[in-house]
C-alpha positions in Angstrom: -21.6 -12.4 60.7 -22.5 -9.0 59.3 -18.5 -8.0 59.7 -17.8 -11.0 57.8 -20.2 -10.2 55.4 -18.9 -6.7 54.6 -15.4 -7.8 54.6 -16.8 -11.1 52.3 -18.0 -8.3 50.2 -14.9 -6.1 50.2 -13.4 -9.1 48.9 -15.8 -9.8 45.9 -15.6 -5.6 45.2 -11.2 -6.5 45.2 -12.0 -9.2 42.8 -14.2 -7.3 40.4 -11.1 -4.4 40.5 -8.4 -7.6 39.9 -10.7 -8.7 37.0 -11.3 -5.4 35.5 -7.2 -4.8 36.1 -6.4 -8.0 34.0 -9.3 -6.9 31.2 -7.6 -3.7 30.7 -4.0 -5.4 30.9 -5.2 -8.1 28.1 -6.6 -4.7 25.8 -3.5 -2.7 26.1 -1.3 -5.9 25.1 -3.6 -6.7 22.9 -2.9 -3.0 21.3 0.8 -2.9 22.1 0.6 -6.2 19.9 -1.2 -5.3 16.8 0.7 -1.5 16.8 3.5 -3.7 16.4 2.4 -5.8 13.4 1.4 -2.8 11.9 4.4 -1.2 12.4 6.8 -4.7 11.2 4.5 -4.9 8.5 5.6 -1.6 7.7 9.3 -1.8 8.1 8.7 -5.3 5.8 6.8 -2.5 3.5 9.6 -0.5 3.4 12.3 -3.1 2.9 10.1 -4.1 -0.1 10.2 -0.5 -1.8 13.7 -0.6 -1.0 14.7 -3.9 -2.9 12.5 -2.3 -5.9 15.1 0.6 -5.9 18.4 -1.1 -5.7 17.0 -3.7 -8.4 15.5 -0.7 -10.4 18.7 1.4 -10.0 20.7 -1.6 -11.0 18.5 -1.9 -14.6 18.9 1.7 -15.1 22.8 1.5 -13.8 23.3 -1.6 -16.3 20.9 0.2 -19.1 23.6 3.3 -18.9 26.2 1.0 -19.1 25.2 -1.0 -22.3 24.4 2.0 -23.9 27.8 3.7 -23.1 29.5 0.6 -24.6 27.4 1.1 -27.7 28.5 4.5 -27.8 31.6 4.1 -27.1 31.7 1.4 -30.2 30.4 3.6 -32.9 32.8 6.4 -31.9 35.7 3.6 -32.1 33.7 2.6 -35.3 34.1 5.8 -36.7 37.6 6.4 -35.7 38.4 3.4 -37.7 36.6 4.4 -40.5 38.2 8.1 -40.5 41.9 6.3 -40.3 41.2 3.9 -43.2 40.4 6.7 -45.4 43.2 8.7 -44.1 45.5 5.9 -44.7 43.8 5.2 -47.6 44.3 9.5 -49.4 47.7 9.2 -47.9 48.3 6.2 -50.1 47.0 7.8 -53.3 48.9 10.9 -52.3 52.5 8.7 -51.8 51.6 7.0 -55.1 51.2 10.3 -56.7 54.4 11.5 -55.7 56.5 8.4 -56.3 54.4 8.8 -60.2 55.4 12.5 -60.3 59.0 11.6 -59.2 59.5 9.2 -61.6 58.2 11.3 -64.0 60.7 13.7 -63.8 63.5 11.7 -63.2 62.4 10.5 -66.9 
């Protein structure tokens, strides 16, 4: 009976150890899951930042292209005005040359 009681006590002690191992393992698993959730949340947050950077860069790029188009349009318009004046002045010079030649002939 005494030997059986000692064996039984050891079995109970082993059950306590086993319970602690299980509890410890549960805590470890819970911490791993929590840490993984934090990492996952940070990855998601990084994805949001990346998306904002990409969208921001696209907006900046669009504005740069639009600004360049406006500048280009102004340059073309200015060149057209200059060209128009050059053509007009050439026409005036040509008219004077023609008129001068007519005077010389007369």
